[in-house]
C-alpha positions in Angstrom: -63.1 146.4 -45.6 -66.9 145.3 -46.2 -67.9 145.2 -49.8 -70.5 147.8 -49.4 -67.5 150.1 -48.4 -65.3 149.1 -51.4 -68.0 149.8 -53.9 -69.1 153.0 -52.1 -64.7 153.6 -52.6 -65.0 152.8 -56.2 -67.9 155.4 -56.9 -65.7 158.0 -55.1 -62.7 157.3 -57.1 -64.4 157.6 -60.3 -66.0 160.6 -59.4 -62.5 162.3 -58.3 -60.7 161.4 -61.1 -59.8 164.2 -63.0 -59.7 161.4 -66.4 -63.5 160.9 -65.2 -64.6 164.3 -66.2 -62.2 165.1 -69.1 -62.1 162.0 -71.4 -64.1 162.1 -74.3 -67.5 160.9 -73.5 -66.8 161.0 -69.9 -68.8 163.5 -67.1 -68.0 166.6 -68.3 -68.6 166.0 -71.8 -72.1 164.4 -70.9 -73.1 166.7 -68.3 -72.7 169.9 -70.6 -74.6 168.0 -73.3 -77.3 167.2 -70.6 -77.2 171.1 -69.1 -78.0 172.3 -72.8 -80.4 169.6 -73.8 -82.8 170.5 -70.8 -82.3 173.8 -70.7 -83.2 174.2 -74.7 -86.1 171.9 -73.8 -87.4 173.8 -71.3 -86.8 177.4 -73.1 -88.9 176.0 -76.0 -91.8 174.7 -73.9 -91.7 178.3 -72.2 -91.9 179.9 -75.3 -94.7 177.8 -76.7 -96.6 177.5 -74.1 -96.7 180.4 -71.5 -98.5 183.2 -74.0 -101.1 180.3 -75.2 -101.9 179.6 -71.5 -102.0 183.3 -70.5 -104.4 184.2 -73.2 -106.6 181.3 -72.5 -106.7 182.2 -68.7 -107.3 185.7 -69.6 -110.2 185.0 -71.9 -111.9 182.2 -69.4 -111.6 179.4 -72.4 -109.8 176.1 -72.9 -109.8 175.1 -69.4 -110.7 171.4 -70.6 -108.3 171.6 -73.3 -105.4 172.6 -70.6 -106.3 169.6 -68.2 -106.6 167.0 -71.0 -103.1 168.3 -72.5 -101.8 168.4 -69.2 -102.7 164.7 -68.5 -102.1 163.1 -71.7 -98.3 164.7 -71.6 -98.1 162.9 -68.3 -99.7 159.8 -69.8 -97.0 159.5 -73.0 -94.2 157.4 -71.9 -90.9 159.5 -72.8 -88.8 156.7 -73.5 -91.3 155.4 -76.0 -91.8 158.6 -77.3 -87.9 159.4 -77.8 -87.3 155.8 -79.7 -90.6 156.6 -82.1 -88.8 159.9 -82.8 -85.4 158.5 -83.8 -87.3 155.8 -86.3 -88.5 159.0 -88.5 -86.5 160.7 -91.0 -84.5 163.7 -90.8 -84.3 166.3 -89.4 -85.6 163.8 -86.8 -84.3 160.6 -86.5 -81.6 159.6 -84.2 -80.4 163.1 -83.7 -80.6 165.4 -80.7 -83.5 167.0 -82.3 -85.8 164.1 -81.3 -84.5 164.1 -77.5 -85.7 168.1 -77.8 -88.8 167.3 -79.2 -89.4 165.0 -76.7 -88.6 166.5 -73.9 -90.1 169.7 -74.8 -93.4 168.0 -75.0 -92.9 166.4 -71.6 -92.5 169.9 -70.2 -95.3 171.5 -71.4 -98.1 170.1 -68.8 -96.6 171.6 -65.9 -96.3 175.0 -67.2 -99.6 174.6 -69.4 -101.5 173.8 -66.4 -100.0 176.3 -63.8 -100.3 178.9 -65.8 -103.6 178.7 -66.9 -104.8 178.1 -63.2 -102.7 181.1 -61.9 -104.3 183.2 -64.3 -107.7 182.4 -63.6 -107.4 182.2 -59.7 -106.8 186.4 -59.8 -109.0 188.0 -58.1 -112.0 188.9 -60.6 -112.7 192.1 -58.9 -109.1 193.4 -59.5 -109.4 192.5 -62.8 -112.8 194.2 -63.1 -111.2 197.3 -61.2 -108.5 197.7 -63.9 -110.7 197.5 -66.7 -112.9 200.1 -65.2 -109.8 202.4 -65.0 -109.5 201.9 -68.5 -107.0 199.0 -69.1 -106.9 197.3 -72.5 -107.1 193.7 -72.5 -103.4 193.7 -72.9 -102.6 196.0 -69.9 -104.9 194.0 -68.0 -102.9 190.6 -68.7 -99.7 192.2 -68.4 -99.7 194.6 -65.7 -102.6 192.9 -63.5 -103.1 189.0 -64.2 -99.4 187.9 -65.3 -97.6 189.5 -61.7 -100.3 188.5 -59.8 -99.9 184.9 -61.1 -96.6 184.8 -61.6 -95.8 182.7 -57.9 -97.7 179.8 -59.8 -96.0 180.4 -63.4 -92.9 180.3 -61.7 -93.9 177.1 -60.0 -94.5 175.2 -62.9 -91.3 176.0 -64.3 -89.7 174.8 -61.7 -91.6 171.5 -61.8 -90.8 171.1 -65.8 -87.2 172.1 -65.4 -86.9 169.5 -62.5 -88.8 166.6 -64.6 -86.9 167.9 -67.8 -83.9 167.3 -66.0 -84.6 164.0 -64.4 -85.8 162.5 -67.7 -83.0 163.4 -69.8 -81.4 160.6 -68.8 -83.4 158.2 -70.6 -82.1 159.4 -73.7 -79.2 157.8 -73.2 -81.1 154.0 -73.1 -81.5 154.6 -76.7 -78.1 156.2 -78.0 -79.0 159.9 -76.7 -76.5 162.3 -75.4 -76.4 163.4 -71.8 -75.3 161.9 -68.6 -77.9 159.0 -69.1 -75.3 157.5 -71.6 -72.7 157.1 -68.9 -75.5 155.3 -67.0 -76.6 152.7 -70.2 -72.7 152.2 -70.7 -72.0 151.3 -67.0 -74.8 148.9 -67.1 -73.5 147.4 -69.8 -70.2 146.7 -69.0 -70.8 145.9 -65.7 -69.6 148.9 -64.2 -71.4 150.2 -61.2 -68.9 153.2 -60.6 -70.0 154.7 -63.9 -73.5 154.3 -63.3 -73.8 155.1 -59.9 -71.1 158.3 -60.2 -73.4 159.3 -63.3 -77.2 159.1 -60.9 -75.3 161.1 -58.2 -74.3 164.0 -60.8 -77.8 163.5 -62.5 -79.6 163.8 -58.8 -76.8 166.9 -58.0 -77.8 168.5 -60.8 -81.6 168.2 -60.2 -80.9 169.6 -57.0 -79.2 172.4 -58.2 -81.6 173.4 -60.7 -84.4 173.1 -57.7 -82.5 175.5 -55.4 -81.5 178.1 -58.4 -85.3 178.3 -59.2 -86.5 178.5 -55.3 -84.1 181.5 -55.6 -85.6 183.4 -58.2 -89.2 182.7 -57.1 -88.2 184.3 -54.0 -86.5 187.0 -55.5 -89.6 187.5 -57.7 -91.5 187.6 -55.1 -89.8 190.0 -52.6 -89.6 192.4 -56.0 -93.6 192.0 -56.3 -93.8 193.1 -52.7 -91.5 196.1 -53.0 -93.1 197.1 -56.2 -97.0 197.3 -54.2 -95.4 199.0 -51.0 -93.0 201.4 -53.1 -90.8 203.7 -51.3 -91.5 204.7 -48.0 -94.4 202.0 -48.2 -96.6 203.5 -50.1 -97.9 202.1 -53.4 -95.7 202.2 -56.4 -97.6 201.5 -59.3 -101.4 200.4 -60.2 -101.5 197.3 -58.1 -102.3 198.9 -55.2 -105.1 201.2 -56.7 -106.3 198.3 -58.5 -106.9 196.4 -55.3 -108.3 199.1 -53.4 -110.5 200.1 -56.1 -111.4 196.3 -56.2 -112.6 196.2 -52.5 -114.0 199.5 -53.0 -116.5 198.2 -55.6 -117.4 195.6 -52.9 -118.7 198.5 -50.6 -115.6 198.6 -48.1 -112.8 201.1 -47.6 -109.1 200.3 -47.2 -108.9 203.0 -44.8 
């Protein structure tokens, strides 16, 4: 048996051993921590970012701010940010809160940029038609711009979730929770089966998140198309009427 085959066998044995998943600090416990921290961070980023980006996109202002914040968020090293937050006093310091804050800030750029761009790319003719039909600013945003921008918003969510799941492993390098802790411990104790096995679990988790969000995006697209067609293929809401009105305002007809 070659060295590589023996090495692969050790990793397989580690992943298939029930004790690797059930022992304190094992794969099961660290996986739950990883999912919890990643999910909480992305949820906070959505709550803090998407409403602001929708309003900025609707108002047509703040494009430069969105770009600057997006680039700034990508430029800051997450490991350095977590290490800095660990040095601060409570309620931060060496606590899960520091990891959540760092991951939340890291998830903001794709959500901010994609949501803003998605709203700004909505056909201005459709928006003006909605206003001409007497819709308020809130109605235009929620019933016209947001549904049409939803594909890009979901793309931003997918990017933010993937980056967060992958980057959460960095927290283990500074004694944070999650699967990265096992990777760090494996390197420290020279146990390749542990750090390679944990890395494979992180990769599998990222692929699972990617798959779920792709399915969600496709489901949202199908729902949007079904609403536009309506029962029997007719328009189900104001979306089709607004599109027709926008085309008519340019001097064309849809018949």
